[in-house]
C-alpha positions as CSV (number, residue, x, y, z in Angstrom):
1,M,93.8,30.0,-51.6
2,Y,95.2,32.9,-53.5
3,D,96.6,36.1,-51.9
4,L,94.8,38.1,-54.6
5,I,92.2,37.6,-57.4
6,I,92.0,40.3,-60.1
7,I,88.9,40.6,-62.3
8,G,89.5,42.2,-65.7
9,G,91.9,42.2,-68.6
10,G,92.0,45.9,-69.5
11,P,94.7,48.4,-68.5
12,A,93.7,48.3,-64.8
13,G,93.6,44.5,-64.5
14,T,96.8,43.9,-66.5
15,A,98.8,46.6,-64.7
16,A,97.7,45.1,-61.4
17,S,98.7,41.6,-62.5
18,V,102.2,42.7,-63.4
19,Y,102.7,44.5,-60.1
20,A,101.3,41.6,-58.1
21,A,103.6,39.1,-59.8
22,R,106.6,41.4,-59.2
23,K,105.7,41.5,-55.5
24,R,105.4,37.7,-55.4
25,L,101.7,37.7,-54.4
26,K,100.0,34.4,-55.3
27,T,97.6,35.9,-57.8
28,L,94.8,34.8,-60.1
29,L,93.8,37.0,-63.1
30,I,90.4,36.3,-64.5
31,A,90.0,38.1,-67.9
32,A,87.1,37.5,-70.2
33,E,89.4,39.1,-72.8
34,F,92.5,41.4,-72.9
35,G,92.4,45.1,-73.9
36,G,89.1,46.4,-72.6
37,Q,87.1,48.8,-74.7
38,S,90.1,50.2,-76.5
39,T,90.3,47.1,-78.7
40,V,87.9,48.8,-81.1
41,S,90.0,51.9,-81.5
42,P,92.1,52.0,-84.7
43,E,94.4,54.7,-83.3
44,I,95.1,55.6,-79.7
45,Q,97.3,58.7,-79.4
46,N,97.4,59.2,-75.6
47,W,98.7,55.9,-74.3
48,I,101.9,57.1,-72.6
49,G,105.1,55.7,-74.2
50,S,103.5,55.2,-77.6
51,V,102.9,58.1,-80.0
52,T,100.2,56.0,-81.7
53,I,99.0,52.5,-81.3
54,S,95.9,50.5,-82.4
55,G,93.6,49.1,-79.8
56,E,94.3,45.6,-81.1
57,D,98.0,46.0,-80.7
58,L,97.5,47.5,-77.2
59,A,95.5,44.5,-76.2
60,K,98.2,42.2,-77.5
61,N,100.8,44.1,-75.5
62,F,98.7,43.7,-72.4
63,K,98.4,40.0,-72.9
64,E,102.1,39.5,-73.7
65,H,103.2,41.6,-70.6
66,V,101.0,39.5,-68.3
67,K,102.0,36.2,-69.8
68,A,105.6,37.1,-69.4
69,Y,105.0,37.0,-65.6
70,A,102.6,34.0,-65.6
71,G,104.0,31.0,-63.7
72,D,104.5,30.0,-60.2
73,V,102.9,33.1,-58.6
74,L,100.6,34.4,-61.4
75,E,97.9,32.3,-62.9
76,V,95.7,33.5,-65.8
77,K,92.2,32.4,-66.6
78,E,91.4,33.9,-70.0
79,G,87.9,33.6,-71.5
80,E,86.2,33.0,-68.2
81,Y,83.3,35.3,-67.1
82,V,82.7,36.1,-63.5
83,T,79.1,35.5,-62.4
84,L,79.2,36.1,-58.7
85,V,81.4,37.3,-55.8
86,T,80.6,36.4,-52.2
87,K,82.3,37.5,-49.0
88,S,82.8,35.6,-45.7
89,P,84.8,36.7,-42.6
90,E,87.6,34.4,-43.7
91,N,87.9,34.9,-47.5
92,I,86.4,36.0,-50.8
93,T,84.9,33.6,-53.3
94,V,84.7,34.3,-57.0
95,T,82.5,32.2,-59.2
96,T,82.9,32.1,-63.0
97,D,81.2,30.2,-65.8
98,S,83.9,27.6,-65.4
99,G,84.8,27.3,-61.7
100,T,85.1,28.7,-58.2
101,Y,88.1,30.4,-56.6
102,T,88.9,31.7,-53.2
103,S,91.3,34.5,-52.1
104,K,92.3,36.7,-49.2
105,T,91.8,39.9,-51.3
106,L,90.1,41.0,-54.4
107,L,90.7,43.7,-57.0
108,V,87.7,44.5,-59.3
109,A,88.9,46.0,-62.6
110,A,86.0,44.8,-64.8
111,G,85.5,48.0,-66.8
112,S,82.3,49.0,-68.4
113,H,80.3,48.5,-71.6
114,R,78.4,50.8,-74.0
115,R,75.0,52.3,-73.1
116,K,72.2,51.4,-75.5
117,L,70.0,54.0,-77.2
118,N,66.5,53.5,-75.8
119,V,64.1,55.2,-78.3
120,P,61.6,53.8,-80.8
121,G,63.3,52.1,-83.7
122,A,66.7,51.7,-82.2
123,D,66.5,48.0,-81.4
124,M,64.8,47.1,-84.6
125,L,67.4,49.0,-86.7
126,E,70.5,47.9,-84.8
127,H,72.9,46.3,-87.4
128,R,70.6,47.9,-90.1
129,G,72.3,51.3,-90.1
130,L,72.4,51.8,-86.3
131,T,75.6,50.6,-84.7
132,Y,77.8,51.0,-81.6
133,C,81.1,50.3,-83.3
134,A,82.6,52.7,-85.9
135,S,85.8,50.6,-86.1
136,C,83.7,47.6,-87.1
137,D,81.2,49.2,-89.4
138,G,82.6,52.5,-90.6
139,P,83.7,51.4,-94.0
140,L,80.2,50.1,-94.8
141,F,79.1,53.8,-94.8
142,T,81.5,55.0,-97.4
143,D,80.3,58.2,-99.2
144,M,77.1,58.3,-97.0
145,D,75.7,61.0,-94.7
146,V,75.8,59.7,-91.1
147,V,75.0,60.8,-87.5
148,V,77.1,60.3,-84.3
149,L,75.3,60.6,-81.0
150,G,77.4,61.8,-78.0
151,G,79.7,64.6,-77.1
152,G,82.4,62.9,-75.1
153,N,85.8,61.7,-76.3
154,A,84.3,58.5,-77.6
155,G,81.9,60.4,-79.7
156,F,84.5,62.7,-81.2
157,E,86.8,59.7,-81.9
158,T,84.0,58.1,-83.7
159,V,83.5,61.2,-85.9
160,A,87.3,61.2,-86.6
161,Q,87.1,57.6,-87.8
162,L,84.0,58.2,-90.0
163,L,85.4,61.3,-91.7
164,A,87.8,58.9,-93.5
165,Y,84.9,57.2,-95.2
166,C,81.7,59.2,-95.1
167,K,80.4,62.1,-97.2
168,S,79.4,64.0,-94.0
169,V,79.2,63.4,-90.3
170,T,76.7,65.2,-88.1
171,L,77.4,65.2,-84.3
172,I,74.3,65.4,-82.2
173,N,74.8,66.3,-78.5
174,R,72.2,66.4,-75.8
175,S,73.6,69.6,-74.2
176,D,75.2,72.8,-75.4
177,T,78.7,71.8,-74.1
178,Y,81.0,68.9,-75.1
179,R,82.8,66.6,-72.6
180,A,85.6,65.8,-75.0
181,E,89.1,67.2,-74.8
182,P,89.3,70.8,-76.3
183,I,92.1,69.8,-78.7
184,T,90.0,67.0,-80.1
185,I,86.8,69.2,-80.3
186,N,88.6,71.9,-82.3
187,K,90.3,69.5,-84.7
188,I,87.1,67.6,-85.5
189,L,84.7,70.6,-85.8
190,S,87.1,72.4,-88.1
191,N,86.7,69.7,-90.7
192,P,84.3,70.9,-93.4
193,K,82.6,67.5,-93.5
194,T,81.6,67.8,-89.9
195,K,78.3,69.3,-88.8
196,E,77.0,69.8,-85.2
197,I,73.6,69.9,-83.5
198,K,73.5,70.8,-79.8
199,N,70.8,70.7,-77.1
200,A,69.0,67.8,-78.9
201,E,66.9,65.0,-77.5
202,I,66.7,62.0,-79.7
203,M,63.1,60.9,-80.1
204,E,63.1,58.1,-82.7
205,V,65.2,56.3,-85.3
206,K,63.2,55.8,-88.5
207,G,63.6,53.3,-91.3
208,D,62.1,50.2,-92.9
209,I,64.8,47.7,-93.9
210,M,67.6,50.2,-93.1
211,V,68.0,53.5,-91.2
212,S,66.5,56.4,-93.2
213,S,66.3,59.3,-90.7
214,I,66.6,60.3,-87.0
215,V,64.1,62.4,-85.2
216,Y,65.2,64.9,-82.5
217,K,63.7,67.7,-80.4
218,D,65.4,71.0,-80.0
219,K,65.5,71.4,-76.2
220,T,65.7,75.1,-76.5
221,T,62.7,75.7,-78.8
222,G,60.8,72.5,-78.4
223,E,60.6,72.0,-82.1
224,I,60.8,68.5,-83.6
225,H,63.1,67.9,-86.5
226,E,63.7,64.9,-88.8
227,L,67.2,64.6,-90.2
228,P,67.7,62.2,-93.2
229,T,70.7,59.9,-92.6
230,Q,71.9,56.5,-93.7
231,G,73.7,55.6,-90.5
232,V,73.5,56.3,-86.8
233,F,76.6,55.7,-84.6
234,V,75.8,55.6,-80.8
235,E,78.4,56.8,-78.2
236,I,76.2,57.9,-75.3
237,G,78.1,56.6,-72.3
238,Q,79.1,53.5,-70.4
239,I,77.6,51.0,-67.9
240,P,79.9,49.5,-65.3
241,N,80.3,45.7,-65.3
242,T,79.5,45.3,-61.7
243,D,76.4,43.1,-61.6
244,F,78.3,40.2,-60.2
245,I,79.3,42.1,-57.0
246,K,76.0,43.9,-56.2
247,G,75.2,43.7,-52.5
248,V,78.9,43.0,-51.6
249,V,80.3,46.5,-52.0
250,E,78.8,50.0,-51.9
251,M,77.8,51.4,-55.3
252,T,76.5,54.7,-56.7
253,S,73.0,54.9,-58.2
254,G,74.7,54.2,-61.5
255,N,76.3,50.9,-60.2
256,Q,79.8,52.3,-60.0
257,I,81.8,50.9,-57.2
258,I,82.5,53.6,-54.5
259,I,86.2,53.7,-53.5
260,D,88.6,55.7,-51.4
261,P,90.6,57.6,-54.0
262,R,93.7,57.5,-51.8
263,T,93.8,53.7,-51.7
264,Q,91.2,52.4,-54.2
265,K,89.7,50.4,-51.3
266,T,86.0,49.8,-51.0
267,K,84.1,49.9,-47.7
268,T,84.1,46.1,-47.7
269,E,87.2,44.7,-46.0
270,G,89.5,42.9,-48.5
271,I,88.1,44.4,-51.7
272,W,89.6,47.1,-53.9
273,A,88.5,48.4,-57.3
274,A,90.1,50.4,-60.1
275,G,89.3,51.7,-63.6
276,D,86.0,52.3,-65.4
277,C,83.9,50.3,-62.9
278,T,84.6,52.8,-60.1
279,D,83.1,56.2,-59.2
280,I,86.3,58.2,-60.0
281,L,85.7,61.4,-62.0
282,Y,87.6,60.6,-65.1
283,H,87.8,57.3,-67.0
284,Q,90.8,56.8,-69.3
285,N,93.4,54.0,-70.0
286,N,96.3,55.8,-68.3
287,I,94.1,56.6,-65.2
288,A,92.9,53.1,-64.9
289,A,96.4,51.7,-65.0
290,G,97.6,54.2,-62.4
291,D,94.7,53.5,-60.1
292,A,95.3,49.8,-60.3
293,V,98.9,50.2,-59.3
294,R,97.8,52.4,-56.3
295,A,95.4,49.6,-55.4
296,L,98.2,47.0,-55.6
297,E,100.5,48.9,-53.3
298,D,97.7,49.1,-50.8
299,I,96.8,45.5,-51.2
300,Y,100.4,44.4,-50.6
301,Q,100.6,46.5,-47.5
302,S,97.3,45.1,-46.3
303,I,98.4,41.4,-46.7
304,Y,101.8,41.8,-45.1
305,S,100.6,44.0,-42.2
306,R,98.2,41.3,-41.0
């Protein structure tokens, strides 16, 4: 029986693990992998304490920091995937693809994953010019004209990566406003290789063997346009990794776990959540880590006030 089980190896899960170990809570960290979504970023400039760091190096740092505390109070199960969480009056049971574990309390820090583009041609042309990872595939599009879908930070970061390789990058956004940070927007759009299309609804991705064009509707005029392109990079949002705990905690219509922002506690006794799988307004590495620390403080108080 553990005092605490933590699910997730991103900034929230690793921060919580370090704090739990320092507080001498008997803790199990279950991490499918370390680093979270930032592992695909070649350059992170807003992780506090580092002027710049790659996602791969950040993931290594997370793992090293956690392993430094692993021992008599902190156990780490890396590479295991959680499939189910159940709750009884006495404890919480977490089932993975490799075993079953019980605990007094649970912190869900499972993060989220990329939303797929659901239009004709997208599935067929995935890995044939349509991709969800600029870090992985960007160099393959050297000197080509490509498109990025999405107006958030992830979309603009993808444009920034592609500008190093591509002939031009056209950013297509579904509304007339961007969700990215103003400093990032101004920097990217000032590059002469960057083009922008706003108020656009993607209708279809065309191509035979490889992507050849993308079709979109101008939401202002209703006109349909076809833009020739050799690559489509999709950054249209995230889906929380919460299927394993459905029915156990209250969630939003988008399957984000609803928490009390003062404590990170859910409405289910003994369960807290932090990071991108929750219904907080902003999702970033620094926020996830801070939310997890807040959760840990509340978990500690909860255990020792019983």
